[in-house]
N, C-alpha and C positions, 0 to 999 in steps of 0.2 A: 465413374461413380462419384456422386457428390461427397465433398469432404470439407472440413474446416479445422482450424487449429485453436486449441485452448491455451492461452498464454497469461502470464502475470507480469505486466510491464508498468513502468512509471515514466512519464515524460520528465526527464531531468531538467529541462528548461523551465517547466512549470514549477518544479520544486524550487529552483533558484529564484524565480519571480516571487513565489510565495514567501520565501525567506527574506528577500529584499523588502517586500511590502510590510512584513511583520517587524523587521528592524526599523523601518521608517515610522511605523505606528508607535513602537516602544520609545523612540527618541522624542516623540511629540506628546505622549500621554503624561498627564500630571502625576498619576499614581506610580509611574516608573522614574520620576525625577530623583536624582541622587541615589539611585539603587545600583548604578553601574551594571545594568542588565545588558546582555549581549547574546547574539546567536551566531555561532561559528558554523559555516557551511563548507563541508568537504565532500563533494560528490553526493552520496546518499546517506551521509552521517552528519547529523546536526548536534552541536554541543550547546546546551542552554546554560548560561551563567547568570546568577543574580545574588542578592544578599540574604534572602531567607526562603524557606520552603513555601510560604504562602505567595510570595512574589513569583517563585518558580511555577506554581500552579497557574497563576495568572498569565505568565509567559507562555506556558504550554497551551492554554486556551487560545491565546492570540495566534500562535503558530498553527494550531488545528483549524481555526476559522479560515486563515489564509489558504491553507492546503485544500480545504473543502471547496472554497470559492474558486480555486484554480483547477478543480476536477481531479485532485489526487485523493485516492481512497484512503481512509484511515485504517482499513483492515490490514494494510501492509506496514503500518507504523509500529515499531517495537521500542518501548521505553526501557532504558537501563535503570539501575538503582540510583537513588539520589546520593551523591558523594559530597563530603565536606572538602572545600578547596581552600586556597590560601586567603589570608586577610578576611576571615569570617564570612566567606561566601560559600554558596553551594552550586553544584553543577550536575547536569544530567545529560547522558548521551542518548540521542534518539536515532534509531536506525530505520531506514525505509527499505523493506525487503522487496526484491524483485526475483522473478523466476519461480518455477514450480519445482520444489524439491522432489526427490525420488519417493519419499513416503507419501507426500500429497498426490503425486502422480498415480501411485498405486491405489490410493483412496478414490481418486476420480475414476480410474479404470474399473475398480470394483463397483462403484456406484452406477456407472453406465451399464455394466454387465447385469447387475441385479435389477435396477429400476428402469432402465432405458427400454425403448421399443425393440422388438425382435429385428434382427438383420443389421443392427448397428454395432460396429466394432471400434475399439480404440487401442492405440498403442503409444507408448512413450518415445519421444524423439528428443533427446537432450533435455532441455527445460521446457518443452512444449508437449502437449498431448494432441495427437492427430486423431480425429473422429471421422469415420467413414460410414456411409449407409446407402441403401438403395434409393430411398426417397428423401426429398428435401424436407418434407413435413416431419419425418422421423428425426432429422438433424435439429430442426427447430424445437422439437419436443425435448431433445437432449440439452439444448441451450437453456430452455426454461427450467429444466430439472437442476442444472448446475447453478443457475442464478438463484434458485430457491434454497439451495443447500448452503449451510454455513460452514465453509471450509477454513475460514480464518485468513484467507488471502484474497486479494482482489483479482477477479478473473476478467479477461477480455477474450473475445472471439474474433479471429481474423483469418485471412486467406481462405474465404468461403469460395468453393468451386462447385460448379454444376457438372 
């Protein structure tokens, strides 16, 4: 039976490259001179630091541009609250979410059951959802259904088997 997996993954190397590019741009841009702006990168957690909230917004825009250029979806980016830090600076923690949580998996399964073609079934396997069906066209219809739905997480389809 044809099947595929629905996953939510991020290429960690692309995130690292995007952060490096953003850091390089911040170091050369005139509007970031003497603001002591920085981006700390720890796996999928970024910490943005700068002198004021308007500079933080500009820093966030630079990071988002670089992530999008590198093919990292902004649907999985979660912004923490803006905190006051030492020496009159502000910081914000940005988390990039990966994996499909159990509640999102239930939502995907319910959507496939309600709106998907007949003969298509899905089941949760860890942080992936396996979708199986009799016809390849039905699976492609499920893919387009999931692409059109706004689930709040980036979705990829892999492991397609005939």
